[in-house]
C-alpha positions as CSV (number, residue, x, y, z in Angstrom):
1,M,9.3,178.9,-88.4
2,K,13.0,177.9,-87.9
3,K,11.9,174.2,-87.5
4,I,9.9,174.4,-90.7
5,A,12.8,176.1,-92.6
6,L,15.2,173.4,-91.3
7,L,12.7,170.7,-92.3
8,W,12.4,172.1,-95.8
9,I,16.2,172.2,-96.3
10,A,16.6,168.7,-94.9
11,L,13.8,167.2,-97.1
12,L,15.2,169.0,-100.2
13,A,18.7,167.6,-99.5
14,I,17.4,164.1,-98.8
15,A,15.3,164.1,-102.0
16,A,18.2,165.5,-104.1
17,F,20.9,163.1,-102.9
18,T,18.6,160.1,-103.0
19,S,17.0,160.9,-106.4
20,D,19.1,158.3,-108.2
21,A,17.6,155.6,-106.0
22,L,14.0,156.8,-106.5
23,P,11.8,155.3,-109.2
24,L,12.1,158.3,-111.5
25,P,13.0,158.6,-115.1
26,D,16.6,159.4,-116.0
27,P,16.9,163.2,-116.0
28,L,18.8,163.0,-119.3
29,D,16.4,160.6,-121.2
30,L,14.8,162.2,-124.2
31,D,11.3,161.3,-125.5
32,L,10.0,163.8,-128.1
33,A,6.7,162.1,-128.1
34,L,6.2,163.4,-124.5
35,A,7.5,166.9,-125.2
36,L,5.8,169.6,-123.1
37,T,3.5,167.2,-121.3
38,P,1.7,169.0,-118.4
39,P,1.9,167.7,-114.9
40,S,0.2,164.3,-114.6
41,A,0.3,161.0,-112.6
42,D,3.2,159.8,-114.7
43,H,5.2,163.0,-114.7
44,W,4.3,164.9,-111.5
45,L,6.0,168.2,-112.7
46,G,5.4,167.6,-116.4
47,T,8.1,167.4,-119.0
48,D,10.3,169.9,-120.9
49,E,10.6,170.6,-124.6
50,L,12.6,167.4,-125.2
51,G,10.3,165.2,-123.2
52,R,12.6,164.9,-120.2
53,D,10.9,164.4,-116.8
54,L,11.0,167.7,-114.9
55,L,10.8,166.2,-111.4
56,S,14.0,164.1,-111.9
57,R,15.7,167.1,-113.6
58,T,14.7,169.5,-110.8
59,L,16.1,167.1,-108.2
60,A,19.3,166.5,-110.1
61,A,19.7,170.3,-110.4
62,A,19.0,170.6,-106.7
63,Q,21.9,168.1,-106.0
64,S,24.4,170.1,-108.0
65,T,23.1,173.4,-106.6
66,L,23.3,172.2,-103.0
67,V,26.9,170.9,-103.5
68,V,28.1,174.2,-105.0
69,T,26.2,176.3,-102.3
70,A,27.5,174.3,-99.4
71,A,31.1,174.1,-100.6
72,A,31.4,177.7,-101.7
73,T,29.8,178.9,-98.5
74,A,32.3,177.0,-96.5
75,L,35.2,178.3,-98.6
76,N,34.2,182.0,-98.4
77,L,33.3,181.7,-94.7
78,G,36.8,180.2,-94.1
79,I,38.6,182.9,-96.0
80,G,36.4,185.7,-94.5
81,T,36.6,184.5,-91.0
82,L,40.4,184.0,-91.0
83,L,41.1,187.4,-92.6
84,G,38.5,189.2,-90.4
85,L,39.8,187.6,-87.3
86,A,43.4,188.6,-88.1
87,A,42.4,192.2,-88.9
88,G,40.1,192.6,-85.9
89,F,42.4,190.9,-83.3
90,F,45.8,192.2,-84.3
91,G,44.9,195.6,-85.9
92,G,47.7,197.8,-87.1
93,W,49.1,197.1,-90.6
94,I,47.4,193.7,-90.8
95,D,44.0,195.5,-90.4
96,A,45.0,198.1,-93.0
97,V,46.0,195.4,-95.5
98,V,42.9,193.4,-95.0
99,L,40.6,196.4,-95.3
100,F,42.4,197.5,-98.5
101,I,41.8,194.0,-100.0
102,V,38.2,194.1,-98.8
103,D,37.6,197.5,-100.4
104,L,39.2,196.4,-103.6
105,F,36.9,193.4,-103.9
106,W,33.9,195.5,-102.8
107,S,34.5,198.0,-105.6
108,V,33.7,195.5,-108.3
109,P,30.3,193.6,-108.5
110,F,30.6,190.0,-107.6
111,V,28.8,188.9,-110.7
112,V,31.3,190.7,-113.0
113,F,34.2,188.8,-111.3
114,A,32.3,185.5,-111.5
115,V,31.4,185.9,-115.2
116,L,35.0,186.8,-116.1
117,I,36.6,183.9,-114.1
118,V,34.1,181.3,-115.2
119,S,34.3,182.4,-118.8
120,V,38.1,181.9,-118.7
121,T,38.3,178.7,-116.6
122,G,35.2,177.1,-118.0
123,A,32.1,175.9,-116.1
124,S,32.4,173.0,-113.8
125,T,31.5,172.2,-110.2
126,V,35.0,172.8,-109.0
127,S,35.5,176.1,-110.9
128,L,32.1,177.3,-109.6
129,I,33.0,176.5,-106.0
130,V,36.4,178.1,-106.2
131,T,35.2,181.2,-108.1
132,I,32.3,181.9,-105.8
133,G,34.2,181.1,-102.7
134,L,37.1,183.4,-103.7
135,I,35.1,186.4,-104.6
136,N,32.2,186.4,-102.1
137,W,34.1,186.4,-98.7
138,V,34.1,190.2,-98.0
139,T,30.9,190.3,-96.1
140,A,32.1,187.7,-93.7
141,A,35.5,189.4,-93.3
142,R,33.8,192.7,-92.4
143,V,31.4,191.2,-89.9
144,V,34.1,189.0,-88.2
145,R,36.6,191.9,-88.1
146,A,34.1,194.1,-86.3
147,E,33.2,191.3,-83.8
148,A,36.8,190.3,-83.2
149,S,37.7,193.9,-82.6
150,R,34.9,194.2,-80.0
151,L,35.9,191.0,-78.3
152,R,39.6,191.9,-78.2
153,D,38.8,194.8,-75.8
154,L,36.6,192.9,-73.4
155,D,37.6,192.2,-69.8
156,F,37.9,188.4,-70.1
157,V,40.4,188.7,-73.0
158,R,42.4,191.3,-71.1
159,T,42.4,189.0,-68.1
160,A,43.6,186.1,-70.1
161,R,46.5,188.2,-71.5
162,A,47.3,189.5,-68.0
163,F,47.7,185.9,-66.8
164,G,50.2,185.2,-69.6
165,F,48.1,183.3,-72.0
166,S,49.7,183.1,-75.4
167,T,48.2,184.7,-78.5
168,R,47.2,181.3,-79.8
169,D,45.5,180.3,-76.5
170,V,43.6,183.6,-76.4
171,L,42.4,183.1,-80.0
172,V,41.5,179.4,-79.5
173,R,40.0,179.5,-76.0
174,E,38.6,183.0,-75.7
175,I,38.0,184.7,-79.1
176,G,37.1,181.6,-81.2
177,P,34.2,180.2,-79.1
178,N,32.7,183.7,-78.8
179,L,32.9,184.2,-82.6
180,L,30.9,181.0,-83.3
181,P,27.4,182.6,-82.9
182,T,28.5,185.3,-85.4
183,V,29.8,182.7,-87.9
184,A,26.7,180.7,-87.5
185,A,24.5,183.7,-88.3
186,L,26.7,184.4,-91.3
187,T,26.4,180.9,-92.6
188,A,22.8,181.1,-93.7
189,F,23.2,184.7,-95.0
190,T,26.2,183.6,-97.1
191,A,24.4,180.6,-98.4
192,I,21.6,182.9,-99.7
193,E,24.2,185.0,-101.6
194,V,26.0,181.9,-103.0
195,L,22.7,180.2,-104.1
196,T,21.5,183.4,-105.8
197,L,24.9,183.9,-107.5
198,E,25.1,180.3,-108.7
199,T,21.5,180.4,-110.0
200,G,22.2,183.6,-111.8
201,L,25.3,182.2,-113.5
202,A,23.4,179.1,-114.5
203,F,20.7,181.3,-116.0
204,L,23.4,183.0,-118.1
205,G,24.7,179.6,-119.2
206,L,27.9,179.9,-117.0
207,S,27.2,177.0,-114.7
208,L,27.4,173.3,-115.4
209,P,27.4,172.6,-119.1
210,A,24.5,171.0,-120.8
211,P,22.9,168.5,-120.6
212,S,23.5,168.6,-116.8
213,P,20.4,170.3,-115.3
214,T,20.7,173.4,-113.1
215,W,17.9,175.5,-111.5
216,G,19.0,178.6,-113.4
217,G,19.3,176.6,-116.6
218,L,15.8,175.2,-116.2
219,L,14.5,178.8,-115.7
220,A,16.3,179.9,-118.9
221,E,15.0,177.0,-120.9
222,G,11.5,177.5,-119.7
223,L,11.3,181.2,-120.7
224,D,10.8,180.3,-124.3
225,Y,7.7,178.2,-123.3
226,L,6.3,180.5,-120.6
227,T,2.8,180.7,-122.1
228,S,2.5,177.2,-123.5
229,A,4.4,175.2,-120.8
230,W,4.2,177.4,-117.7
231,W,5.2,174.5,-115.4
232,I,8.8,174.4,-116.5
233,V,9.4,177.8,-115.0
234,A,6.8,177.7,-112.2
235,F,8.0,174.7,-110.3
236,T,11.6,175.6,-110.5
237,A,11.0,179.2,-109.4
238,A,8.9,177.9,-106.5
239,L,11.7,175.6,-105.3
240,I,14.3,178.4,-105.5
241,T,11.9,180.8,-103.7
242,L,11.1,178.4,-100.9
243,T,14.8,177.5,-100.4
244,L,15.9,181.1,-100.3
245,A,13.0,181.9,-97.9
246,A,14.0,179.0,-95.6
247,L,17.6,180.2,-95.6
248,Q,16.4,183.8,-94.8
249,I,14.4,182.5,-91.9
250,L,17.4,180.6,-90.5
251,S,19.6,183.6,-91.0
252,R,17.2,185.9,-89.0
253,G,16.8,183.3,-86.3
254,M,20.6,182.9,-85.9
255,E,21.1,186.7,-85.9
256,S,18.4,187.1,-83.2
257,T,20.1,184.4,-81.1
258,R,23.5,186.1,-81.5
259,L,22.2,189.4,-80.4
260,L,20.5,187.9,-77.4
261,D,23.8,186.1,-76.4
262,R,25.6,189.5,-76.5
């Protein structure tokens, strides 16, 4: 299943980032004469209410979604890993401060933070990446803190300290490599959260501004035509579901590997 999940993610990424080179209509081209055309040989996924080709729009939306998901995931994993590592390894007041910040962020729903920030800063690729990355790191921080705290008390770390290794060497040579399986397991899990949040913001109209297509935006547009043009929602929802399922499979597979390594 992991291979199938990886294959799906790879194929989606290849299709999304090469869509401009494929023989597809421009995702922004309007043709009212073709409005709400069902799937056919000329338009594999049909067209929307303005006659725009849904296959090209879905792939263009996938490109922006994958960019935001990958970049925001990297950002919040970076923040969460650094803070969690510092809290778990050093303990004391550093741990207390990090836990206070984590509890503060945890007390307010991520969506509320995201809606407020995007509403103020405006919707763009950069603002979405920064917003989601800065508010969605607490899970990574908690998990990494717990793992770093466990590793800190193991014999090989105590031995390294006894031999006079510096704090930097202990972190780089001993703690860091042993945290990699945990961070790998967190990557797919975090990507699920980021993708879900980005799609939700797009559905609310708080992602990339029109006419740039987004998966959430396509869902929102298709709701008005759910009975007469079911394909607008159906194919987009299927892509989102398959992508989330693939990430979930990868997350479980990495988590199982991490537990076996321990």
